[in-house]
C-alpha positions in Angstrom: 8.1 -10.1 -9.4 6.7 -6.6 -9.3 5.5 -5.0 -6.1 1.8 -4.4 -5.5 0.5 -1.1 -4.3 -2.4 -0.3 -2.1 -3.7 3.0 -0.9 -5.8 4.5 1.9 -6.5 7.7 3.8 -5.3 8.6 7.3 -2.2 10.8 7.0 -1.8 13.7 9.4 0.9 16.2 10.5 2.1 15.3 14.1 4.3 18.3 14.5 6.5 20.4 12.3 8.6 18.1 10.2 6.9 14.9 11.4 3.9 13.1 9.9 2.1 9.8 10.8 -0.9 7.7 10.3 -1.8 4.3 8.9 -0.3 3.0 5.7 -2.8 0.0 5.9 -5.9 -0.9 7.9 -6.8 -4.4 9.0 -10.1 -6.3 8.3 -11.5 -3.7 5.9 -12.5 -4.6 2.4 -10.8 -2.7 -0.4 -12.6 -1.2 -3.4 -12.8 -3.5 -6.5 -9.2 -4.1 -7.6 -10.0 -5.4 -11.0 -12.2 -8.4 -10.4 -11.6 -8.9 -6.7 -11.5 -7.2 -3.4 -8.9 -7.5 -0.7 -8.7 -7.7 3.1 -5.5 -7.3 5.0 -5.5 -9.5 8.1 -3.7 -8.7 11.4 -0.2 -9.9 11.4 0.3 -9.5 7.7 3.3 -7.2 8.2 4.8 -8.9 11.3 7.5 -10.9 9.5 8.7 -7.9 7.5 8.9 -5.8 10.6 10.7 -8.5 12.6 13.2 -9.2 9.7 14.7 -5.8 10.1 14.8 -5.1 6.3 15.2 -1.5 5.2 11.7 -0.2 4.4 11.5 3.2 2.7 9.1 6.1 2.9 8.5 7.8 -0.4 6.4 10.5 -2.0 4.0 9.0 -4.6 6.0 5.8 -5.0 8.9 7.7 -6.5 12.3 6.3 -5.7 13.8 9.8 -6.2 11.6 11.3 -3.5 12.9 9.4 -0.5 11.5 10.8 2.7 13.0 8.3 5.2 14.0 4.7 6.0 13.7 2.3 8.9 17.4 1.7 8.6 18.2 5.3 9.5 15.4 5.5 12.1 13.6 8.3 10.3 10.7 5.9 9.6 9.1 4.0 12.4 6.6 1.3 11.7 4.5 -0.9 14.0 1.4 -3.1 13.8 -1.4 -2.4 16.2 -5.0 -3.5 16.4 -6.0 -1.1 13.6 -3.3 -1.7 11.1 0.2 -0.7 10.0 0.9 2.6 11.8 3.9 4.8 11.1 5.7 8.0 12.1 8.0 9.7 9.7 10.6 12.5 10.3 10.5 14.5 7.0 13.9 15.5 5.6 14.9 19.1 5.6 15.0 19.1 1.8 12.9 21.1 -0.7 10.5 18.2 -1.4 10.5 17.1 2.3 9.5 20.6 3.3 6.9 20.8 0.5 5.4 17.5 1.5 5.2 18.7 5.1 3.3 21.9 4.1 1.0 19.9 1.8 0.1 17.5 4.6 -0.5 20.3 7.1 -2.9 22.0 4.5 -4.6 18.7 3.9 -3.7 18.5 0.2 -1.8 15.3 0.8 -4.0 13.2 3.1 -3.4 9.6 2.0 -1.0 6.8 2.5 -0.1 3.8 0.4 2.2 0.8 0.7 4.1 -1.4 -1.8 4.5 -5.1 -1.1 5.1 -8.6 -2.5 3.2 -11.7 -1.4 5.3 -14.8 -0.8 3.9 -18.3 -1.6 1.2 -19.0 1.0 0.9 -15.3 2.0 -2.6 -14.9 0.6 -5.8 -16.8 0.4 -8.4 -16.5 -2.4 -12.1 -17.3 -1.8 -15.2 -17.0 -4.0 -17.9 -15.5 -1.8 -21.5 -14.4 -2.6 -20.2 -10.8 -2.9 -17.4 -11.9 -5.3 -13.8 -13.0 -5.3 -11.9 -12.0 -2.2 -8.2 -12.1 -1.5 -7.0 -12.1 2.1 -3.5 -10.9 2.7 -2.0 -13.0 5.5 1.8 -12.3 5.2 3.4 -9.8 2.9 6.9 -8.6 2.3 6.6 -4.8 2.9 8.9 -2.7 0.7 7.7 0.8 1.1 5.1 3.2 2.6 4.1 6.2 0.5 2.5 9.6 1.1 0.1 10.5 -1.6 -2.5 13.1 -2.6 -4.4 10.4 -4.4 -5.3 7.7 -1.9 -7.7 5.7 -4.1 -6.7 2.3 -5.5 -5.2 3.9 -8.6 -3.4 1.1 -10.4 -5.6 -1.9 -10.6 -3.2 -3.4 -13.2 -0.7 -4.2 -10.4 -3.5 -6.0 -8.5 -4.7 -7.8 -11.6 -1.3 -9.2 -12.4 -1.2 -10.7 -9.0 -4.4 -12.7 -9.4 -3.4 -16.3 -10.2 -4.4 -17.8 -13.5 -7.9 -19.4 -13.3 -8.9 -17.7 -10.1 -11.4 -15.5 -11.8 -13.4 -18.5 -13.0 -15.2 -19.1 -16.2 -17.2 -15.9 -15.9 -14.1 -13.6 -15.8 -13.5 -11.3 -18.7 -9.8 -11.7 -19.5 -10.0 -9.3 -22.4 -11.6 -6.5 -20.3 -8.9 -7.0 -17.6 -6.1 -6.9 -20.2 -7.6 -3.7 -21.7 -7.6 -2.0 -18.3 -3.9 -3.0 -17.8 -2.9 -1.7 -21.2 -4.7 1.6 -20.5 -2.6 2.1 -17.4 0.8 1.7 -19.2 0.1 4.1 -22.0 
């Protein structure tokens, strides 16, 4: 099962070598993710945070650009009324220092998170505005700092839409074409 990625704005420098913000916001509809929109509900990250699993902070979802971990205490995560808040102590490495400077300048202003949805962790509903997926409980894997906070890779989201959810009017060929374009 591949992880899904979602992005948003809200990153800021807290002090030299420390950044923070929201990796996810609750009760806000996403942009179109390839035939559906998504809403993260309060409590969606609670089980992951309680489980004590090691969650990583990365730059641009790159495993080689590790910025911190919950296990080491360099990444601190919490749910509040607004969403998934975080504070991150940047490493004193070349890319850690570069990321800090880019955040201070405003060049990197977005956050993202990677997750998996366990069975029963989401709810799909056809509404007058279109198909909506509500995230109720996710397995958080990572938070990411990024200069491109838009929902960039709809193919990850499309792959997580269950068969038949799109209904008779969904264009499977168009969705498949979008996915193929992203893996070129």
